[in-house]
N, C-alpha and C positions, 0 to 999 in steps of 0.2 A: 237359728234363734227362734224360739217359740214366744209368741206374743200372748201375754195374759190379758184378762179383761181390763185390769187397771192400766196397763201400758197402752192398750188400744184406746181407752178413754182419754188418757193423757195426750196421746198423739192427736186424737180428734179435737180435743179442747184447744190444743195449741194451734191447730189449723183454723178453727173457727175464730179464735182471738186474732190471729194474723189477718184473716179476711176482714174482720170488723175494724181493724186499725185504719183501713183506707189508705189512700195515697199519701205519701209524705209531702208536707208543704214546705217550700223553700221560703222561710220567713224573711230572709235577707232580700230575696228578689221581690217579694210582695211589698216589703217596706220601701224599696227603691221605686217600684211602680206607683205606690201610694204617694210618695214624696213628689213625683212628677205630676200626679193628679192634683195634689194640693197646690203646687206651684201654678198649675194651669188655672184653677179657679181664682186664685189670688190675682193672677195677671188679667183675667177677664174682668174681675171686679175693679181693679186699678184702672182699666181702660173704660169703665162704665159700660161694658158690653153685656147687656141683660141677656140676650139669647145665648151667648157663649157661656156666661156664668150659670144659667139654668141647666145647661147640658150636663153639669156635674151633680145634679140633685136627683135623688130617688123620687118617684111619683108621689109617695106617701110621706115625704120628709116633713119634719116639724122645725120651727124656729121659735125659740124662747128668748126674746130680747128684753133687755132691762126696761122696766116701766111700761110694758106693753103686754097685751094678752097673747097667748100662744097662737101661732098660725100653723096651718097644716095644708100640705099639698103644693105641688109645683106651681099651679096657677096663683095661689095666694103669695107664694115666695116671689114669683115674677112681679106681682103688684108691689111688694115691699121693695124689691130692687128698683122698680120704676119710680116709686116715691122718693127713694134716696138718690138715685143716679140721674134720672131724666128730668127731675124737677129743678135741678141746680142747687138743691139743698146741700149735697156733698160736693165739695170742690176737689178734694184729694182723698185717696184711700190707699192704705197699704197694710199688709199683714205679714207677720213673720212667725213661723212655727218654732215653738220652744221645745216641744217633745212630741213624738209620734210612736205609737206601738201597735203592731199587728198581732192579733191573737194567734196561738199555736195552730188553730184550725184554719187560719188563713182567710176567714170570711167576715171578720169584724175587726175594727181598729178604732183607736181614738187618737185625737190630736188636740193639743192645746197650744196657745200662743198669745201674742199681743197684736193689737191693731192700732192704727193711727188714722184719724179722720180730721180733715179740715172742713168745717161747716160754714156755709154762708150765713152771716148774722146781720141783723138790721143796722148794726153800728160797727161792722167789720167782721173779719173772719174769726171763727172760734176753733180752738184746738181741742180735740177729744181723744184721749189715750184710753185704751181699754184692753180687755182680754176676751178670749173665746175658748170654747170647748166644742169640738166636732166629733160626732160618731159617724164612722164610715162603715158601709156594708158592701159586700161584693155581690153583684147581681149579674148573672150570665157572664161571668169572667171579668167584669169591670167594676172598679170602685166608684161608689156613689155616696153622697152625703145623705145620711139618714136623719141626723139631728144636729142642730146648732144652737148653742146658748152663748150669748154675749152680754157684756156689761161694761160700763165705763168705770174708770178709776176715780173720776171726779163726780161730785153730786150733780154738777151741771157743766156743760162745756165752758171753758174759760177764754177770755179774750187773748188773742195772740200778741206777744210782745211786739211793740213797734207799730201796731195798727191804730 
């Protein structure tokens, strides 16, 4: 069989395209790994364990909380956690993922869900239900939070029934 210039070009182009495609990503496996990471950060937050929770954050991560200016960096996020968890302001915290999706490239993902906080109020505990959106990025083979936005479903926390 004699190769023509066009068939040689076609074979070369196919080889280059295959090489550029890179390794295949197992999105299902990445999704499960990310679900475990997400559960880990929620468990650390529920336990008010600031160092453990911070281990899930990228160094340059941002937080955009309702009614507050954006904060950036792990140190600032640690201060936010301390304000919430070590001050006694938050008495209970839980979060639940509603949806999580990993990109086809396997290096970015997003998650959204709902959260519940019980806050200490001067006249009794306050319940705050809200929602969140997290952007995850893969750094050196591990998933880290790159960005978090959260907001309350109420204009202000409301007194808990029976308090």
